[in-house]
BALOBA-1460 file (C-alpha; in Angstrom, 3 decimals):
// residues 225
<rec num="1" residu="m" x="226.569" y="102.405" z="158.044"/>
<rec num="2" residu="a" x="223.513" y="100.650" z="159.447"/>
<rec num="3" residu="f" x="220.056" y="101.782" z="160.267"/>
<rec num="4" residu="y" x="217.936" y="100.925" z="163.308"/>
<rec num="5" residu="s" x="214.232" y="101.394" z="164.326"/>
<rec num="6" residu="e" x="213.423" y="103.929" z="167.072"/>
<rec num="7" residu="e" x="212.883" y="101.275" z="169.709"/>
<rec num="8" residu="e" x="215.966" y="99.128" z="169.201"/>
<rec num="9" residu="q" x="218.796" y="101.065" z="170.974"/>
<rec num="10" residu="t" x="219.518" y="104.253" z="172.828"/>
<rec num="11" residu="e" x="221.611" y="106.595" z="170.687"/>
<rec num="12" residu="d" x="225.220" y="107.852" z="171.670"/>
<rec num="13" residu="y" x="224.737" y="111.085" z="169.785"/>
<rec num="14" residu="l" x="221.996" y="113.227" z="168.608"/>
<rec num="15" residu="f" x="222.462" y="115.491" z="165.628"/>
<rec num="16" residu="k" x="220.003" y="118.214" z="164.656"/>
<rec num="17" residu="i" x="219.829" y="118.820" z="160.895"/>
<rec num="18" residu="v" x="217.722" y="121.358" z="159.071"/>
<rec num="19" residu="l" x="216.117" y="121.301" z="155.645"/>
<rec num="20" residu="i" x="215.901" y="124.784" z="154.169"/>
<rec num="21" residu="g" x="215.032" y="126.234" z="150.851"/>
<rec num="22" residu="d" x="212.188" y="127.882" z="148.932"/>
<rec num="23" residu="s" x="208.613" y="126.484" z="149.057"/>
<rec num="24" residu="a" x="207.844" y="123.503" z="146.798"/>
<rec num="25" residu="v" x="211.414" y="122.482" z="146.161"/>
<rec num="26" residu="g" x="210.722" y="119.130" z="147.639"/>
<rec num="27" residu="k" x="212.083" y="119.358" z="151.218"/>
<rec num="28" residu="s" x="209.242" y="117.403" z="152.775"/>
<rec num="29" residu="n" x="209.466" y="114.660" z="150.162"/>
<rec num="30" residu="l" x="213.100" y="114.302" z="150.570"/>
<rec num="31" residu="l" x="212.575" y="113.894" z="154.263"/>
<rec num="32" residu="a" x="209.699" y="111.361" z="153.648"/>
<rec num="33" residu="r" x="211.841" y="109.414" z="151.275"/>
<rec num="34" residu="f" x="214.791" y="109.220" z="153.544"/>
<rec num="35" residu="a" x="212.866" y="108.482" z="156.881"/>
<rec num="36" residu="r" x="210.080" y="106.341" z="155.630"/>
<rec num="37" residu="d" x="210.742" y="105.565" z="151.965"/>
<rec num="38" residu="e" x="207.568" y="107.446" z="150.966"/>
<rec num="39" residu="f" x="206.714" y="110.028" z="148.335"/>
<rec num="40" residu="y" x="203.673" y="112.199" z="148.105"/>
<rec num="41" residu="p" x="202.990" y="113.690" z="144.678"/>
<rec num="42" residu="n" x="200.251" y="115.986" z="145.875"/>
<rec num="43" residu="s" x="201.895" y="117.012" z="149.217"/>
<rec num="44" residu="k" x="200.969" y="120.362" z="150.584"/>
<rec num="45" residu="s" x="203.271" y="123.073" z="151.750"/>
<rec num="46" residu="t" x="204.724" y="122.550" z="155.239"/>
<rec num="47" residu="i" x="203.087" y="124.787" z="157.841"/>
<rec num="48" residu="g" x="205.610" y="125.809" z="160.495"/>
<rec num="49" residu="v" x="208.028" y="123.064" z="161.309"/>
<rec num="50" residu="e" x="207.914" y="119.212" z="161.250"/>
<rec num="51" residu="f" x="210.686" y="116.723" z="162.101"/>
<rec num="52" residu="q" x="211.496" y="113.121" z="161.702"/>
<rec num="53" residu="t" x="214.306" y="111.050" z="163.201"/>
<rec num="54" residu="q" x="216.445" y="108.240" z="161.764"/>
<rec num="55" residu="k" x="219.036" y="106.175" z="163.521"/>
<rec num="56" residu="m" x="222.232" y="104.884" z="162.104"/>
<rec num="57" residu="v" x="225.527" y="103.410" z="163.250"/>
<rec num="58" residu="i" x="228.928" y="104.774" z="162.286"/>
<rec num="59" residu="d" x="232.203" y="103.221" z="163.821"/>
<rec num="60" residu="r" x="229.920" y="101.287" z="166.392"/>
<rec num="61" residu="k" x="228.433" y="104.505" z="167.549"/>
<rec num="62" residu="e" x="224.649" y="104.852" z="167.527"/>
<rec num="63" residu="i" x="223.645" y="108.214" z="165.972"/>
<rec num="64" residu="k" x="220.131" y="109.623" z="165.899"/>
<rec num="65" residu="a" x="219.607" y="112.237" z="163.160"/>
<rec num="66" residu="q" x="216.832" y="114.544" z="164.095"/>
<rec num="67" residu="i" x="215.861" y="116.261" z="160.789"/>
<rec num="68" residu="w" x="213.798" y="119.369" z="160.852"/>
<rec num="69" residu="d" x="211.752" y="120.410" z="157.804"/>
<rec num="70" residu="t" x="211.393" y="124.230" z="157.891"/>
<rec num="71" residu="a" x="208.684" y="125.926" z="155.943"/>
<rec num="72" residu="g" x="209.960" y="127.733" z="152.778"/>
<rec num="73" residu="q" x="207.142" y="130.254" z="152.509"/>
<rec num="74" residu="e" x="208.100" y="133.891" z="153.483"/>
<rec num="75" residu="r" x="205.368" y="134.324" z="155.986"/>
<rec num="76" residu="f" x="206.747" y="131.497" z="158.084"/>
<rec num="77" residu="r" x="210.323" y="132.643" z="158.169"/>
<rec num="78" residu="a" x="210.027" y="134.485" z="161.505"/>
<rec num="79" residu="v" x="208.467" y="131.327" z="163.049"/>
<rec num="80" residu="t" x="211.181" y="128.892" z="161.774"/>
<rec num="81" residu="s" x="214.224" y="131.012" z="162.295"/>
<rec num="82" residu="a" x="214.434" y="129.803" z="166.074"/>
<rec num="83" residu="y" x="214.667" y="126.279" z="164.878"/>
<rec num="84" residu="y" x="218.021" y="126.775" z="163.194"/>
<rec num="85" residu="r" x="219.712" y="127.252" z="166.592"/>
<rec num="86" residu="g" x="221.487" y="124.053" z="167.738"/>
<rec num="87" residu="a" x="221.506" y="122.698" z="164.145"/>
<rec num="88" residu="v" x="224.905" y="120.962" z="163.286"/>
<rec num="89" residu="g" x="223.984" y="120.031" z="159.778"/>
<rec num="90" residu="a" x="221.783" y="121.522" z="156.894"/>
<rec num="91" residu="l" x="220.492" y="120.560" z="153.509"/>
<rec num="92" residu="v" x="219.974" y="123.595" z="151.405"/>
<rec num="93" residu="v" x="217.573" y="122.589" z="148.646"/>
<rec num="94" residu="y" x="216.636" y="124.058" z="145.294"/>
<rec num="95" residu="d" x="214.544" y="122.798" z="142.350"/>
<rec num="96" residu="i" x="216.649" y="122.211" z="139.223"/>
<rec num="97" residu="s" x="213.543" y="123.033" z="137.155"/>
<rec num="98" residu="r" x="213.068" y="126.436" z="138.764"/>
<rec num="99" residu="r" x="215.927" y="128.847" z="138.547"/>
<rec num="100" residu="q" x="214.436" y="131.283" z="141.094"/>
<rec num="101" residu="t" x="214.880" y="128.700" z="143.843"/>
<rec num="102" residu="f" x="218.547" y="128.430" z="142.891"/>
<rec num="103" residu="d" x="218.853" y="132.223" z="142.911"/>
<rec num="104" residu="s" x="217.484" y="132.148" z="146.628"/>
<rec num="105" residu="i" x="220.323" y="129.884" z="147.857"/>
<rec num="106" residu="g" x="222.474" y="132.910" z="148.905"/>
<rec num="107" residu="r" x="219.713" y="134.259" z="151.153"/>
<rec num="108" residu="w" x="219.086" y="130.897" z="152.689"/>
<rec num="109" residu="l" x="222.764" y="130.584" z="153.513"/>
<rec num="110" residu="n" x="222.825" y="133.935" z="155.072"/>
<rec num="111" residu="e" x="219.818" y="133.062" z="157.262"/>
<rec num="112" residu="l" x="221.425" y="129.804" z="158.277"/>
<rec num="113" residu="h" x="224.634" y="131.429" z="159.305"/>
<rec num="114" residu="t" x="222.727" y="134.115" z="161.164"/>
<rec num="115" residu="h" x="220.840" y="131.675" z="163.410"/>
<rec num="116" residu="s" x="223.375" y="128.811" z="163.664"/>
<rec num="117" residu="d" x="226.973" y="128.051" z="164.083"/>
<rec num="118" residu="m" x="228.955" y="129.168" z="161.076"/>
<rec num="119" residu="n" x="230.706" y="125.787" z="160.924"/>
<rec num="120" residu="v" x="227.385" y="123.918" z="160.428"/>
<rec num="121" residu="v" x="227.985" y="121.075" z="158.049"/>
<rec num="122" residu="t" x="225.962" y="122.042" z="154.871"/>
<rec num="123" residu="i" x="225.230" y="120.309" z="151.597"/>
<rec num="124" residu="l" x="223.699" y="122.057" z="148.510"/>
<rec num="125" residu="v" x="221.001" y="119.791" z="146.991"/>
<rec num="126" residu="g" x="219.628" y="120.227" z="143.557"/>
<rec num="127" residu="n" x="216.305" y="118.238" z="143.816"/>
<rec num="128" residu="k" x="214.007" y="116.878" z="141.185"/>
<rec num="129" residu="s" x="216.808" y="115.573" z="139.005"/>
<rec num="130" residu="d" x="214.162" y="113.372" z="137.346"/>
<rec num="131" residu="l" x="212.754" y="116.525" z="135.528"/>
<rec num="132" residu="k" x="215.478" y="116.347" z="132.885"/>
<rec num="133" residu="d" x="213.475" y="117.994" z="130.126"/>
<rec num="134" residu="a" x="212.451" y="120.939" z="132.398"/>
<rec num="135" residu="r" x="215.993" y="121.566" z="133.812"/>
<rec num="136" residu="e" x="216.707" y="125.378" z="134.247"/>
<rec num="137" residu="v" x="219.908" y="124.954" z="136.533"/>
<rec num="138" residu="s" x="222.765" y="122.837" z="135.187"/>
<rec num="139" residu="t" x="224.709" y="120.489" z="137.260"/>
<rec num="140" residu="a" x="227.871" y="122.493" z="136.726"/>
<rec num="141" residu="e" x="226.154" y="125.647" z="138.066"/>
<rec num="142" residu="g" x="225.237" y="123.711" z="141.221"/>
<rec num="143" residu="k" x="228.767" y="122.383" z="141.732"/>
<rec num="144" residu="a" x="230.360" y="125.885" z="141.007"/>
<rec num="145" residu="l" x="228.059" y="127.470" z="143.679"/>
<rec num="146" residu="a" x="228.935" y="124.777" z="146.156"/>
<rec num="147" residu="e" x="232.667" y="125.049" z="145.585"/>
<rec num="148" residu="t" x="232.449" y="128.831" z="146.049"/>
<rec num="149" residu="q" x="230.603" y="128.562" z="149.220"/>
<rec num="150" residu="g" x="232.620" y="125.554" z="150.570"/>
<rec num="151" residu="l" x="229.579" y="123.249" z="150.551"/>
<rec num="152" residu="f" x="229.020" y="119.583" z="149.787"/>
<rec num="153" residu="f" x="226.940" y="119.163" z="146.563"/>
<rec num="154" residu="m" x="224.555" y="116.590" z="145.221"/>
<rec num="155" residu="e" x="221.567" y="116.223" z="142.939"/>
<rec num="156" residu="t" x="218.642" y="114.235" z="144.168"/>
<rec num="157" residu="s" x="215.210" y="113.008" z="143.200"/>
<rec num="158" residu="a" x="212.730" y="112.311" z="145.964"/>
<rec num="159" residu="l" x="210.477" y="110.770" z="143.223"/>
<rec num="160" residu="d" x="212.928" y="107.906" z="142.180"/>
<rec num="161" residu="s" x="215.064" y="108.090" z="145.308"/>
<rec num="162" residu="s" x="218.219" y="109.026" z="143.521"/>
<rec num="163" residu="n" x="221.000" y="110.078" z="146.108"/>
<rec num="164" residu="v" x="218.468" y="110.893" z="148.746"/>
<rec num="165" residu="s" x="219.974" y="108.700" z="151.430"/>
<rec num="166" residu="t" x="223.528" y="109.557" z="150.269"/>
<rec num="167" residu="a" x="222.779" y="113.235" z="150.734"/>
<rec num="168" residu="f" x="221.649" y="112.860" z="154.379"/>
<rec num="169" residu="q" x="224.360" y="110.292" z="155.128"/>
<rec num="170" residu="t" x="227.035" y="112.603" z="153.763"/>
<rec num="171" residu="v" x="225.971" y="115.315" z="156.285"/>
<rec num="172" residu="v" x="225.697" y="112.925" z="159.245"/>
<rec num="173" residu="k" x="229.100" y="111.240" z="158.485"/>
<rec num="174" residu="e" x="230.868" y="114.552" z="158.243"/>
<rec num="175" residu="i" x="229.401" y="115.802" z="161.420"/>
<rec num="176" residu="y" x="230.533" y="112.523" z="163.063"/>
<rec num="177" residu="n" x="233.954" y="112.845" z="161.644"/>
<rec num="178" residu="i" x="234.210" y="116.577" z="163.085"/>
<rec num="179" residu="l" x="233.108" y="115.230" z="166.475"/>
<rec num="180" residu="s" x="235.553" y="112.438" z="166.412"/>
<rec num="181" residu="r" x="238.450" y="114.791" z="165.700"/>
<rec num="182" residu="k" x="237.335" y="117.021" z="168.581"/>
<rec num="183" residu="v" x="237.248" y="114.059" z="170.947"/>
<rec num="184" residu="f" x="240.725" y="113.004" z="169.808"/>
<rec num="185" residu="l" x="242.052" y="116.545" z="170.365"/>
<rec num="186" residu="s" x="240.453" y="116.648" z="173.812"/>
<rec num="187" residu="q" x="242.095" y="113.367" z="174.736"/>
<rec num="188" residu="e" x="245.524" y="114.598" z="173.423"/>
<rec num="189" residu="h" x="245.024" y="117.755" z="175.466"/>
<rec num="190" residu="k" x="244.580" y="115.727" z="178.670"/>
<rec num="191" residu="k" x="247.606" y="113.727" z="177.921"/>
<rec num="192" residu="q" x="249.649" y="116.873" z="177.602"/>
<rec num="193" residu="d" x="248.252" y="118.043" z="181.003"/>
<rec num="194" residu="t" x="249.906" y="115.061" z="182.704"/>
<rec num="195" residu="a" x="253.180" y="115.897" z="184.422"/>
<rec num="196" residu="w" x="255.634" y="113.367" z="185.704"/>
<rec num="197" residu="m" x="257.170" y="114.010" z="189.095"/>
<rec num="198" residu="g" x="260.475" y="112.917" z="190.430"/>
<rec num="199" residu="n" x="259.085" y="110.427" z="192.916"/>
<rec num="200" residu="g" x="257.501" y="108.398" z="190.185"/>
<rec num="201" residu="k" x="254.024" y="109.414" z="190.873"/>
<rec num="202" residu="t" x="251.738" y="110.930" z="188.186"/>
<rec num="203" residu="v" x="250.128" y="114.249" z="188.869"/>
<rec num="204" residu="v" x="247.153" y="115.018" z="186.565"/>
<rec num="205" residu="l" x="246.513" y="118.692" z="186.030"/>
<rec num="206" residu="q" x="242.821" y="119.206" z="185.649"/>
<rec num="207" residu="g" x="241.776" y="121.194" z="182.535"/>
<rec num="208" residu="d" x="238.476" y="123.036" z="182.278"/>
<rec num="209" residu="g" x="237.367" y="120.661" z="179.621"/>
<rec num="210" residu="n" x="235.873" y="123.297" z="177.490"/>
<rec num="211" residu="h" x="238.744" y="124.247" z="175.269"/>
<rec num="212" residu="e" x="240.660" y="122.561" z="172.477"/>
<rec num="213" residu="a" x="244.395" y="121.919" z="172.569"/>
<rec num="214" residu="d" x="244.935" y="125.329" z="170.972"/>
<rec num="215" residu="g" x="243.058" y="127.080" z="173.800"/>
<rec num="216" residu="q" x="240.124" y="127.882" z="171.645"/>
<rec num="217" residu="p" x="236.608" y="127.378" z="172.981"/>
<rec num="218" residu="r" x="235.191" y="123.993" z="171.876"/>
<rec num="219" residu="r" x="232.107" y="124.002" z="169.820"/>
<rec num="220" residu="s" x="229.325" y="121.451" z="170.506"/>
<rec num="221" residu="w" x="228.742" y="119.257" z="167.534"/>
<rec num="222" residu="c" x="226.072" y="117.143" z="169.055"/>
<rec num="223" residu="c" x="223.116" y="117.543" z="171.297"/>
<rec num="224" residu="s" x="223.569" y="114.665" z="173.754"/>
<rec num="225" residu="y" x="226.383" y="112.393" z="174.899"/>
Protein backbone atom coordinates (compact mmCIF):
# COMPACT_ATOMS: atom_id res chain seq x y z
CA UNK A 1 0.00 0.00 0.00
CA UNK A 2 1.53 3.32 -1.08
CA UNK A 3 0.59 6.94 -0.39
CA UNK A 4 0.57 9.86 -2.78
CA UNK A 5 0.16 13.61 -2.49
CA UNK A 6 -3.05 15.30 -3.62
CA UNK A 7 -1.55 16.60 -6.86
CA UNK A 8 0.25 13.52 -8.17
CA UNK A 9 -2.52 11.40 -9.64
CA UNK A 10 -6.24 11.20 -10.23
CA UNK A 11 -7.92 8.60 -8.09
CA UNK A 12 -9.78 5.56 -9.43
CA UNK A 13 -12.04 5.37 -6.37
CA UNK A 14 -13.27 7.76 -3.71
CA UNK A 15 -14.31 6.30 -0.35
CA UNK A 16 -16.12 8.41 2.22
CA UNK A 17 -15.23 7.44 5.79
CA UNK A 18 -16.65 8.99 8.96
CA UNK A 19 -15.14 9.34 12.41
CA UNK A 20 -17.75 9.16 15.16
CA UNK A 21 -17.79 8.96 18.93
CA UNK A 22 -18.20 11.16 21.99
CA UNK A 23 -16.54 14.54 22.31
CA UNK A 24 -12.85 14.60 23.31
CA UNK A 25 -12.10 10.94 22.53
CA UNK A 26 -9.43 12.11 20.10
CA UNK A 27 -11.14 11.83 16.71
CA UNK A 28 -9.59 15.01 15.32
CA UNK A 29 -6.12 14.05 16.50
CA UNK A 30 -6.47 10.58 14.96
CA UNK A 31 -7.27 12.26 11.65
CA UNK A 32 -4.48 14.82 12.03
CA UNK A 33 -1.98 12.06 12.81
CA UNK A 34 -3.08 9.95 9.84
CA UNK A 35 -3.42 12.71 7.25
CA UNK A 36 -0.60 15.06 8.28
CA UNK A 37 1.39 13.21 10.98
CA UNK A 38 0.49 15.97 13.43
CA UNK A 39 -0.84 16.03 16.98
CA UNK A 40 -2.44 18.90 18.88
CA UNK A 41 -2.31 18.44 22.67
CA UNK A 42 -4.61 21.42 23.23
CA UNK A 43 -6.98 20.92 20.31
CA UNK A 44 -10.48 22.31 20.70
CA UNK A 45 -13.69 20.40 20.09
CA UNK A 46 -14.69 20.15 16.45
CA UNK A 47 -17.53 22.48 15.48
CA UNK A 48 -19.80 20.88 12.87
CA UNK A 49 -17.84 18.81 10.36
CA UNK A 50 -14.31 18.86 8.98
CA UNK A 51 -12.67 16.47 6.53
CA UNK A 52 -9.25 15.51 5.22
CA UNK A 53 -8.26 13.40 2.25
CA UNK A 54 -5.51 10.84 1.85
CA UNK A 55 -4.52 8.94 -1.26
CA UNK A 56 -3.22 5.41 -1.34
CA UNK A 57 -2.70 2.62 -3.85
CA UNK A 58 -4.02 -0.92 -3.50
CA UNK A 59 -3.55 -3.48 -6.30
CA UNK A 60 -2.42 -0.66 -8.61
CA UNK A 61 -5.69 1.18 -8.04
CA UNK A 62 -5.52 4.73 -6.75
CA UNK A 63 -7.89 5.31 -3.87
CA UNK A 64 -8.78 8.61 -2.27
CA UNK A 65 -10.03 8.26 1.29
CA UNK A 66 -12.16 11.25 2.22
CA UNK A 67 -12.34 11.16 6.00
CA UNK A 68 -15.00 13.19 7.79
CA UNK A 69 -14.57 14.25 11.39
CA UNK A 70 -18.04 14.62 12.90
CA UNK A 71 -18.48 16.63 16.08
CA UNK A 72 -19.21 14.46 19.11
CA UNK A 73 -21.10 17.02 21.14
CA UNK A 74 -24.81 16.42 21.47
CA UNK A 75 -25.85 19.86 20.23
CA UNK A 76 -24.24 19.18 16.84
CA UNK A 77 -25.74 15.73 16.23
CA UNK A 78 -28.63 17.08 14.15
CA UNK A 79 -26.13 18.94 11.97
CA UNK A 80 -23.75 16.06 11.40
CA UNK A 81 -26.29 13.27 10.87
CA UNK A 82 -26.68 14.17 7.18
CA UNK A 83 -22.97 13.61 6.66
CA UNK A 84 -23.28 9.89 7.40
CA UNK A 85 -25.10 9.40 4.13
CA UNK A 86 -22.87 7.99 1.43
CA UNK A 87 -20.30 6.77 3.93
CA UNK A 88 -18.84 3.36 3.15
CA UNK A 89 -16.51 3.19 6.15
CA UNK A 90 -16.55 4.33 9.78
CA UNK A 91 -14.24 4.53 12.76
CA UNK A 92 -16.25 4.45 16.00
CA UNK A 93 -13.94 5.87 18.65
CA UNK A 94 -13.92 5.76 22.44
CA UNK A 95 -11.37 6.83 25.05
CA UNK A 96 -9.94 3.88 27.00
CA UNK A 97 -9.56 6.17 30.03
CA UNK A 98 -13.24 7.22 30.09
CA UNK A 99 -15.75 4.40 30.42
CA UNK A 100 -18.70 6.63 29.62
CA UNK A 101 -17.36 7.04 26.06
CA UNK A 102 -17.27 3.24 25.72
CA UNK A 103 -20.81 2.96 27.06
CA UNK A 104 -21.93 5.35 24.26
CA UNK A 105 -20.75 3.07 21.45
CA UNK A 106 -24.13 1.36 21.05
CA UNK A 107 -25.84 4.69 20.50
CA UNK A 108 -23.26 5.75 17.93
CA UNK A 109 -23.64 2.47 16.05
CA UNK A 110 -27.42 2.92 15.99
CA UNK A 111 -27.02 6.42 14.60
CA UNK A 112 -24.54 5.22 11.99
CA UNK A 113 -26.89 2.48 10.80
CA UNK A 114 -29.83 4.88 10.76
CA UNK A 115 -28.12 7.33 8.44
CA UNK A 116 -25.95 5.03 6.30
CA UNK A 117 -25.80 1.63 4.64
CA UNK A 118 -26.12 -1.20 7.16
CA UNK A 119 -23.09 -2.81 5.50
CA UNK A 120 -20.75 0.13 6.08
CA UNK A 121 -17.28 -1.18 6.98
CA UNK A 122 -16.77 -0.32 10.66
CA UNK A 123 -13.86 -0.54 13.07
CA UNK A 124 -14.15 0.00 16.82
CA UNK A 125 -11.22 2.10 18.00
CA UNK A 126 -10.08 2.36 21.61
CA UNK A 127 -8.02 5.55 21.52
CA UNK A 128 -5.45 6.97 23.97
CA UNK A 129 -3.79 3.60 24.60
CA UNK A 130 -0.81 5.58 25.91
CA UNK A 131 -2.82 6.39 29.08
CA UNK A 132 -2.09 3.00 30.61
CA UNK A 133 -2.35 4.12 34.24
CA UNK A 134 -5.70 5.80 33.63
CA UNK A 135 -7.31 2.91 31.71
CA UNK A 136 -10.98 2.27 32.55
CA UNK A 137 -11.84 -0.03 29.61
CA UNK A 138 -9.81 -3.19 29.12
CA UNK A 139 -8.63 -4.42 25.75
CA UNK A 140 -10.66 -7.59 26.29
CA UNK A 141 -13.85 -5.55 26.73
CA UNK A 142 -13.23 -3.70 23.50
CA UNK A 143 -12.57 -6.94 21.60
CA UNK A 144 -15.69 -8.55 23.06
CA UNK A 145 -17.92 -5.66 22.01
CA UNK A 146 -16.42 -5.64 18.53
CA UNK A 147 -16.99 -9.38 18.14
CA UNK A 148 -20.58 -9.05 19.31
CA UNK A 149 -21.26 -6.27 16.81
CA UNK A 150 -19.26 -7.83 13.97
CA UNK A 151 -16.71 -5.01 13.86
CA UNK A 152 -12.99 -4.77 13.36
CA UNK A 153 -11.15 -3.69 16.53
CA UNK A 154 -7.97 -1.84 17.33
CA UNK A 155 -6.49 0.25 20.12
CA UNK A 156 -4.65 3.38 19.01
CA UNK A 157 -2.75 6.36 20.31
CA UNK A 158 -2.80 9.58 18.33
CA UNK A 159 -0.12 10.85 20.72
CA UNK A 160 2.52 8.22 19.90
CA UNK A 161 1.03 7.14 16.52
CA UNK A 162 0.40 3.54 17.62
CA UNK A 163 -1.87 1.72 15.13
CA UNK A 164 -3.32 4.96 13.74
CA UNK A 165 -2.42 4.33 10.09
CA UNK A 166 -3.26 0.64 10.47
CA UNK A 167 -6.77 1.44 11.70
CA UNK A 168 -7.57 3.66 8.72
CA UNK A 169 -5.88 1.30 6.26
CA UNK A 170 -7.87 -1.66 7.62
CA UNK A 171 -11.12 0.10 6.76
CA UNK A 172 -9.98 1.27 3.32
CA UNK A 173 -8.59 -2.16 2.42
CA UNK A 174 -11.81 -3.93 3.41
CA UNK A 175 -13.94 -1.47 1.42
CA UNK A 176 -11.72 -2.09 -1.58
CA UNK A 177 -11.94 -5.87 -1.12
CA UNK A 178 -15.75 -5.71 -1.04
CA UNK A 179 -15.78 -3.51 -4.13
CA UNK A 180 -13.44 -5.90 -5.93
CA UNK A 181 -15.71 -8.84 -5.16
CA UNK A 182 -18.69 -6.92 -6.49
CA UNK A 183 -16.85 -6.08 -9.70
CA UNK A 184 -15.89 -9.75 -10.10
CA UNK A 185 -19.49 -10.87 -9.57
CA UNK A 186 -20.68 -8.29 -12.09
CA UNK A 187 -18.21 -9.61 -14.66
CA UNK A 188 -19.29 -13.19 -13.99
CA UNK A 189 -22.90 -12.11 -14.42
CA UNK A 190 -22.09 -10.66 -17.85
CA UNK A 191 -20.39 -13.92 -18.87
CA UNK A 192 -23.49 -15.87 -17.88
CA UNK A 193 -25.58 -13.51 -20.00
CA UNK A 194 -23.70 -14.56 -23.14
CA UNK A 195 -25.62 -17.15 -25.24
CA UNK A 196 -24.00 -19.13 -28.04
CA UNK A 197 -26.09 -19.51 -31.21
CA UNK A 198 -25.95 -22.39 -33.73
CA UNK A 199 -24.43 -20.22 -36.49
CA UNK A 200 -21.29 -19.64 -34.45
CA UNK A 201 -22.09 -16.02 -33.65
CA UNK A 202 -22.18 -14.74 -30.09
CA UNK A 203 -25.24 -12.88 -28.89
CA UNK A 204 -24.75 -10.79 -25.77
CA UNK A 205 -27.88 -10.32 -23.70
CA UNK A 206 -27.77 -6.89 -22.11
CA UNK A 207 -28.28 -6.81 -18.34
CA UNK A 208 -29.44 -3.73 -16.49
CA UNK A 209 -26.06 -3.45 -14.74
CA UNK A 210 -27.65 -2.70 -11.38
CA UNK A 211 -28.00 -6.18 -9.97
CA UNK A 212 -25.65 -8.83 -8.70
CA UNK A 213 -25.56 -12.39 -10.02
CA UNK A 214 -28.18 -13.37 -7.45
CA UNK A 215 -30.57 -10.71 -8.73
CA UNK A 216 -30.22 -8.49 -5.67
CA UNK A 217 -29.75 -4.73 -6.10
CA UNK A 218 -26.10 -3.78 -6.11
CA UNK A 219 -24.94 -1.46 -3.35
CA UNK A 220 -22.50 1.29 -4.24
CA UNK A 221 -19.30 1.01 -2.24
CA UNK A 222 -17.52 4.02 -3.69
CA UNK A 223 -18.37 7.48 -4.74
CA UNK A 224 -16.66 7.72 -8.11
CA UNK A 225 -15.41 5.42 -10.83
